[in-house]
RODRENLO-624366 format. One record per residue: residue in one letter; residue number from 1; x, y, z of N, C-alpha, C in turn. Coordinates in steps of 0.001 Angstrom, whole numbers, plus 500000, padded with zeros to 6 digits. Each point is the difference from the previous one (the first is absolute). Layout:
BEGIN
SITE code pos     nx     ny     nz    cax    cay    caz     cx     cy     cz
SITE    a NUM      X      Y      Z      X      Y      Z      X      Y      Z
...
% end
This chain:
BEGIN
SITE code pos     nx     ny     nz    cax    cay    caz     cx     cy     cz
SITE    x   1 537848 758503 111246 500658 498830 500058 501508 500202 500038
SITE    x   2 500735 499267 500838 501294 500165 500153 500874 498767 499477
SITE    x   3 501105 500207 499391 500876 498928 499537 501326 500112 500572
SITE    x   4 500389 498957 500672 501257 500003 500782 501261 500570 499151
SITE    x   5 500182 499492 498833 501271 500737 499312 499859 501407 499785
SITE    x   6 498745 500446 499669 499855 501327 499812 500066 500783 501301
SITE    x   7 499636 499444 500998 500077 500659 501341 501467 500190 500399
SITE    x   8 500689 499032 499632 501583 500098 500239 500468 501202 499254
SITE    x   9 499618 500201 498821 500418 501207 499228 499526 501151 500611
SITE    x  10 498832 500139 500670 499580 501074 500725 500904 500331 501135
SITE    x  11 500383 498920 500663 500962 500299 501234 501240 500549 499680
SITE    x  12 500476 499667 498751 501394 500496 499557 499826 501289 499200
SITE    x  13 498728 500482 499885 499891 501402 499349 499920 499890 498516
SITE    x  14 499878 498805 499396 499818 499841 498405 498675 500195 499544
SITE    x  15 498932 499678 500874 498676 500214 499714 499323 500709 501064
SITE    x  16 498780 500700 499728 499303 500508 500946 498604 499290 500167
SITE    x  17 499629 499899 501265 498576 499352 500190 499173 501265 500055
SITE    x  18 498874 499789 499169 499041 501134 499888 498687 499352 499534
SITE    x  19 498942 500359 500772 498701 499298 499695 499694 500336 498444
SITE    x  20 499482 498978 499425 499595 499986 498626 498676 500875 499775
SITE    x  21 499801 500551 498852 498816 500667 499683 499403 499510 498686
SITE    x  22 498829 499699 500001 499280 499374 498789 500079 500859 498791
SITE    x  23 499825 501276 500207 500056 500935 498791 501479 500063 499446
SITE    x  24 501008 499831 500762 501398 500029 499584 500283 498621 499271
SITE    x  25 499485 498966 500609 500154 498673 499404 499439 499950 498556
SITE    x  26 498602 500508 499987 499196 499937 498695 500713 500921 499029
SITE    x  27 500513 501119 500425 500693 500920 499026 501299 499428 499422
SITE    x  28 500766 499365 500937 501180 499342 499438 499715 498891 498945
SITE    x  29 498945 499120 500360 499668 499045 499062 499482 500591 498668
SITE    x  30 499134 500932 500026 499595 500602 498880 501210 500582 499178
SITE    x  31 500826 500686 500562 501141 500616 499396 500898 498988 499314
SITE    x  32 500089 498900 500756 500895 498798 499381 499337 499416 498882
SITE    x  33 498797 499825 500003 499168 499339 498931 500000 500743 498811
SITE    x  34 499717 501416 500174 499930 500935 498897 501482 499926 499265
SITE    x  35 501101 500126 500792 501342 499991 499382 500331 498731 499371
SITE    x  36 499505 498822 500516 500336 498781 499506 499220 499797 498650
SITE    x  37 498697 500548 499939 499347 499933 498736 500709 500792 498903
SITE    x  38 500421 501187 500263 500795 500864 499193 501203 499422 499556
SITE    x  39 500769 499209 500885 501226 499345 499621 499802 499021 498934
SITE    x  40 498754 499422 499835 499862 499036 498963 499694 500701 498630
SITE    x  41 500092 501205 499971 499558 500855 498808 501217 499884 499083
SITE    x  42 500144 499230 498953 501043 499706 499118 500377 501297 499131
SITE    x  43 499048 500908 499917 500393 501241 499233 500947 500880 500809
SITE    x  44 500155 499964 501259 500980 500641 500773 501390 499413 499834
SITE    x  45 501005 500748 500264 501273 499593 499954 500378 499083 501114
SITE    x  46 500965 499193 499790 500597 499029 500878 500310 500629 501412
SITE    x  47 500619 501095 500065 500375 500604 501157 498660 500530 500870
SITE    x  48 499229 500555 499189 498734 500462 500700 499188 498782 500568
SITE    x  49 499893 498972 499269 499376 498890 500446 500597 499381 501238
SITE    x  50 501309 499938 499876 500750 499512 501193 499656 500866 501278
SITE    x  51 500188 501298 499828 499671 500873 501004 498683 499856 500686
SITE    x  52 498951 499868 499171 498692 499785 500389 499847 498611 500727
SITE    x  53 500525 499057 499470 499950 498628 500713 500818 499933 501338
SITE    x  54 501028 500643 500053 500917 500119 501105 499107 500705 501169
SITE    x  55 499506 501157 499660 499182 500779 500900 498640 499422 500361
SITE    x  56 499405 499163 499077 498953 499245 500398 500269 498989 500993
SITE    x  57 501123 499215 499762 500389 498985 501110 500236 500580 501223
SITE    x  58 500651 501219 500013 500338 500656 501269 498628 500382 500781
SITE    x  59 499110 500743 499192 498757 500388 500578 499165 498791 500556
SITE    x  60 499985 498983 499463 499379 498755 500421 500577 499253 501105
SITE    x  61 501471 499934 500081 500637 499587 501141 499853 500835 501139
SITE    x  62 500058 501264 499842 499751 501089 501101 498574 499773 500509
SITE    x  63 498995 499727 499195 498601 499790 500436 500018 498759 500942
SITE    x  64 500649 498939 499709 500085 498759 500798 500707 500364 501359
SITE    x  65 501035 500736 499896 500666 500351 501233 499134 500751 500934
SITE    x  66 499215 501071 499373 499182 500832 500769 498759 499278 500650
SITE    x  67 499581 499075 499174 498858 499106 500493 500272 499452 501389
SITE    x  68 501313 499432 500039 500548 499404 501248 500397 500891 501105
SITE    x  69 499967 501237 499730 500261 501030 501145 501384 500444 499975
SITE    x  70 500804 500010 498850 501315 500387 500056 500164 501035 498800
SITE    x  71 501116 500769 500151 500329 501046 498988 501501 499867 499959
SITE    x  72 500432 500395 498696 501505 500065 499714 500214 501097 498984
SITE    x  73 501054 500791 500160 500309 500795 498996 501207 499621 499067
SITE    x  74 500289 498557 500211 500991 499454 499190 499331 499023 498901
SITE    x  75 500069 500248 498800 499330 499280 499014 500495 498527 499990
SITE    x  76 501148 499772 500065 500628 498518 499989 499237 499318 501196
SITE    x  77 500025 500548 501068 499387 499434 501345 498601 499661 499771
SITE    x  78 499219 500920 499278 498580 499694 499639 500030 498811 499194
SITE    x  79 500831 499762 498935 499912 498824 499146 500457 498670 500941
SITE    x  80 500897 500230 500772 500424 498801 500793 499066 499672 500952
SITE    x  81 499091 500732 500358 498901 499737 501057 498949 499037 499325
SITE    x  82 499969 500037 498767 498975 499167 499220 499984 498543 500465
SITE    x  83 501111 499461 500309 500270 498666 500563 499064 499802 501116
SITE    x  84 499949 501078 500800 499021 499831 501265 498659 500605 499879
SITE    x  85 499771 500929 499179 498748 500576 499968 498972 499284 498983
SITE    x  86 500505 499246 498914 499058 499441 499068 500675 498689 499680
SITE    x  87 501102 499457 500681 500571 498671 499659 500426 499893 498606
SITE    x  88 500621 501056 499484 500493 500003 498669 501216 499029 499943
SITE    x  89 500018 499104 499071 501105 498962 499935 501387 500715 499617
SITE    x  90 501151 499316 500351 501120 500756 499726 500465 500149 498554
SITE    x  91 499636 499159 499122 500290 500338 498516 499247 501220 499566
SITE    x  92 498881 500261 500547 499368 501233 499599 500693 501228 500636
SITE    x  93 500287 499746 501282 500749 501156 500706 501311 500369 499268
SITE    x  94 500524 498949 499463 501376 500316 499226 499764 500878 498681
SITE    x  95 498798 499947 499468 499681 500794 498780 499887 501437 500521
SITE    x  96 499422 500282 501221 499837 501354 500441 501291 500518 500484
SITE    x  97 500910 499144 500465 501405 500406 500349 500720 500458 498841
SITE    x  98 499925 499176 498869 500746 500484 498939 499427 501214 499357
SITE    x  99 498713 500197 499960 499402 501265 499431 500400 501066 500971
SITE    x 100 500121 499815 501242 500289 501191 500927 501464 500427 499690
SITE    x 101 500939 498986 499831 501363 500395 499732 500113 500662 498562
SITE    x 102 499202 499663 498930 500016 500609 498789 499394 501340 500036
SITE    x 103 499030 500263 500977 499384 501189 500100 500839 500991 500586
SITE    x 104 500872 499547 501068 500887 500849 500712 501215 500488 499004
SITE    x 105 500442 499107 499137 501043 500224 498983 499532 501167 499120
SITE    x 106 498618 499899 499577 499510 501036 499223 499908 501316 500755
SITE    x 107 499385 499818 501237 499601 501340 500759 501371 500768 500503
SITE    x 108 500974 499163 500293 501141 500670 500675 501266 500120 499038
SITE    x 109 500017 499234 498899 501219 499914 499128 499551 500238 498544
SITE    x 110 498677 500088 499730 499646 500274 498636 500156 498806 499152
SITE    x 111 500044 498823 500616 500269 498774 499048 498796 499160 500107
SITE    x 112 498984 500017 499045 498843 499078 499979 500323 498867 499146
SITE    x 113 500315 498842 500452 500343 498808 499189 499011 498905 500282
SITE    x 114 498785 500215 499360 498933 499010 500099 499673 499374 498647
SITE    x 115 499306 498829 499965 499468 499430 498844 498689 499535 500198
SITE    x 116 499328 499467 498943 498643 499548 500007 499822 498927 500840
SITE    x 117 501046 499099 500206 499846 498822 500982 499852 500488 501389
SITE    x 118 500863 501014 500453 499905 500499 501331 498656 500651 500200
SITE    x 119 499562 500962 499009 498639 500479 500102 498907 499094 500055
SITE    x 120 499944 498903 499264 499031 499035 500022 499953 499369 501476
SITE    x 121 501155 499691 500470 500138 499331 501360 499406 500968 500992
SITE    x 122 500386 501175 499914 499616 501080 500982 498433 500129 499924
SITE    x 123 499513 500096 498965 498441 500054 499823 499367 498806 500418
SITE    x 124 500621 498826 499799 499340 498875 500541 499952 499868 501523
SITE    x 125 501227 500378 500622 500010 500056 501500 499053 501019 500560
SITE    x 126 500053 501185 499367 499246 501095 500503 498503 499440 499909
SITE    x 127 499496 499277 499140 498692 499553 499855 499813 499085 501124
SITE    x 128 500835 499187 500405 499987 499110 501109 499815 500699 501196
SITE    x 129 500814 500971 500154 499980 500820 501343 498561 500671 500033
SITE    x 130 499504 500478 498833 498611 500540 499980 499009 499144 500489
SITE    x 131 500085 498743 499477 499087 499009 500330 500101 499658 501515
SITE    x 132 501198 499850 500509 500141 499660 501459 499637 501121 500905
SITE    x 133 500500 501192 499646 499669 501214 500828 498459 500391 500031
SITE    x 134 499481 499895 498791 498416 500240 499838 499285 499039 500795
SITE    x 135 500537 498787 500184 499259 498935 500722 499938 500283 501560
SITE    x 136 500849 500903 500394 500063 500370 501415 498768 500590 500401
SITE    x 137 499422 500763 499107 498534 500672 500071 499950 501057 501213
SITE    x 138 498951 499834 500635 499583 501043 500983 500907 499671 501290
SITE    x 139 500434 501176 500583 500823 499968 501191 499176 499227 501090
SITE    x 140 500623 499338 500736 499301 499494 501161 499754 501051 501021
SITE    x 141 498915 499938 500768 499592 500911 500971 500741 499797 501353
% end
């Protein structure tokens, strides 16, 4: 399946067109769901839960992108593509945008400034992405 906005990103070198593989899609969905489940474990620290939820959202978003036959090495673009791959509403995309910015501050500047509200929103959005990406199901022949 081809999506015009994503095809435009292929033309300018931001995405790569690459045939999807069911095993890769299934593996990404599984990885995302396991991390998402673990992110809900209240006995873990806030930072660990955030990291698990963020990486769950990324794996699930990447699964949706791969299902459509695209690949990106840019995490932000993987999240942005959710608008096209699973019709994620803008208000949910904004949560992923905020989480991505917070993750980058932690990763590159050592400043992890998150709270329970952001974590709860991230988990909620990741669950929605899991539902939508999981509904894509078996790749078309």
